[in-house]
C-alpha positions as CSV (number, residue, x, y, z in Angstrom):
1,M,0.1,0.2,-0.1
2,G,1.2,3.4,-0.7
3,H,2.2,5.6,2.5
4,F,0.9,8.9,3.1
5,S,-0.7,11.0,5.7
6,V,-3.8,13.3,6.2
7,R,-3.9,16.7,8.1
8,T,-7.0,15.8,10.6
9,A,-8.4,18.1,13.5
10,V,-8.6,17.0,17.0
11,K,-10.9,18.4,19.3
12,H,-12.0,18.1,23.1
13,P,-15.2,16.0,22.8
14,A,-17.5,18.9,25.2
15,D,-15.6,22.2,23.8
16,R,-15.3,21.8,20.2
17,T,-13.8,25.3,20.3
18,R,-10.6,23.8,22.0
19,V,-9.1,22.2,18.5
20,E,-5.5,21.5,17.0
21,E,-4.9,20.3,13.5
22,I,-2.0,17.7,12.6
23,D,-0.7,15.1,10.3
24,L,-1.2,11.4,11.0
25,F,0.2,8.6,9.0
26,V,-2.5,6.4,7.7
27,D,-2.2,3.1,9.3
28,T,-5.3,0.4,8.3
29,G,-3.0,-2.2,10.5
30,A,-3.5,-0.1,13.9
31,T,-6.6,0.0,15.7
32,L,-6.1,3.5,17.3
33,S,-5.1,6.3,16.3
34,W,-1.7,7.9,18.1
35,V,-2.0,11.7,19.2
36,P,0.9,13.5,20.4
37,R,0.9,13.6,24.2
38,E,1.5,17.1,24.4
39,V,-1.7,18.2,21.7
40,L,-4.4,15.9,24.4
41,E,-2.8,17.8,27.0
42,R,-3.4,20.9,25.7
43,L,-6.8,20.5,25.0
44,D,-7.3,18.7,28.4
45,V,-9.3,15.7,27.2
46,P,-11.2,13.1,29.4
47,R,-8.6,10.2,29.8
48,L,-10.0,6.8,29.3
49,P,-7.5,3.8,30.7
50,R,-4.5,2.7,30.3
51,R,-4.4,-0.1,27.2
52,Q,-1.4,-2.4,26.1
53,F,-0.5,-2.5,22.3
54,V,1.1,-5.4,20.6
55,L,3.5,-3.5,18.4
56,A,5.0,-4.8,14.5
57,D,8.2,-6.6,15.7
58,G,6.0,-8.4,18.6
59,G,6.8,-6.0,21.5
60,T,4.4,-4.4,23.1
61,V,3.6,-1.1,24.9
62,E,1.1,0.3,27.2
63,R,0.0,3.6,26.7
64,E,-3.2,6.5,28.1
65,T,-5.9,6.6,26.2
66,A,-8.4,9.4,25.7
67,L,-11.5,10.2,24.0
68,V,-11.5,12.9,21.3
69,L,-13.8,14.7,18.4
70,M,-11.7,14.4,14.8
71,Q,-12.6,15.5,11.9
72,L,-11.5,13.9,8.7
73,D,-12.8,14.9,4.9
74,R,-16.0,17.2,6.5
75,T,-17.1,14.1,8.9
76,E,-16.9,14.7,12.4
77,G,-16.8,11.5,15.0
78,G,-15.8,10.5,18.8
79,V,-13.0,8.5,18.8
80,T,-10.6,7.0,21.4
81,V,-6.9,7.8,20.9
82,V,-3.4,6.9,22.3
83,F,-1.1,9.4,24.1
84,A,1.9,9.2,21.8
85,E,5.2,9.4,23.4
86,P,8.0,10.8,21.6
87,G,9.5,8.5,19.1
88,D,6.3,6.9,18.8
89,A,4.6,6.7,15.2
90,L,1.8,9.5,14.8
91,L,-1.3,7.4,13.3
92,L,-4.5,7.1,11.8
93,G,-6.1,4.1,12.6
94,A,-9.0,2.1,11.8
95,T,-11.4,2.9,14.2
96,A,-11.2,6.5,13.4
97,L,-11.4,5.3,9.6
98,E,-14.2,3.2,10.2
99,T,-16.3,6.1,12.3
100,H,-16.2,8.0,9.9
101,G,-17.2,6.1,7.0
102,L,-13.5,6.5,5.1
103,G,-11.5,3.8,3.5
104,V,-8.1,4.0,1.7
105,D,-7.2,4.3,-2.0
106,P,-3.7,3.0,-1.6
107,I,-3.3,4.0,-5.7
108,R,-4.3,7.8,-5.2
109,R,-2.8,8.0,-1.6
110,Q,-6.2,9.6,0.0
111,L,-8.9,8.7,2.1
112,I,-12.6,8.0,0.0
113,P,-15.8,7.5,1.3
114,R,-17.2,4.3,2.4
115,S,-20.6,3.0,3.7
116,L,-20.9,2.3,7.1
117,L,-22.1,-1.4,7.4
118,A,-24.8,-2.5,9.6
119,M,-26.7,-5.8,10.2
120,H,-30.3,-5.7,10.6
121,V,-32.2,-8.2,12.3
122,R,-35.8,-8.2,13.0
123,M,-37.2,-9.6,16.1
């Protein structure tokens, strides 16, 4: 797949006026998005529990997580993000893409609209 990054706005979930724009590397293999710790601390976003992550090399790390509003391609949604430490990659993960109804065009290196999926079961 082609490698590329996208510009996104990260907002405090209760105060949309607290916002920072950042570039994140698109990584469909990452479950959550990784946002610089200093950005999340400046926004003073609500913290969630620490989580453990398996890295591509098989190692593991533990990081704090938070709930934010994220704006991508004119869509906005609540997503869980990771407090990225210095040296961590800054990533846009699969859950953020799915929340926003976006897929990845690896040839054009861009995000593309994708239908949200649901299974309707009548009871």
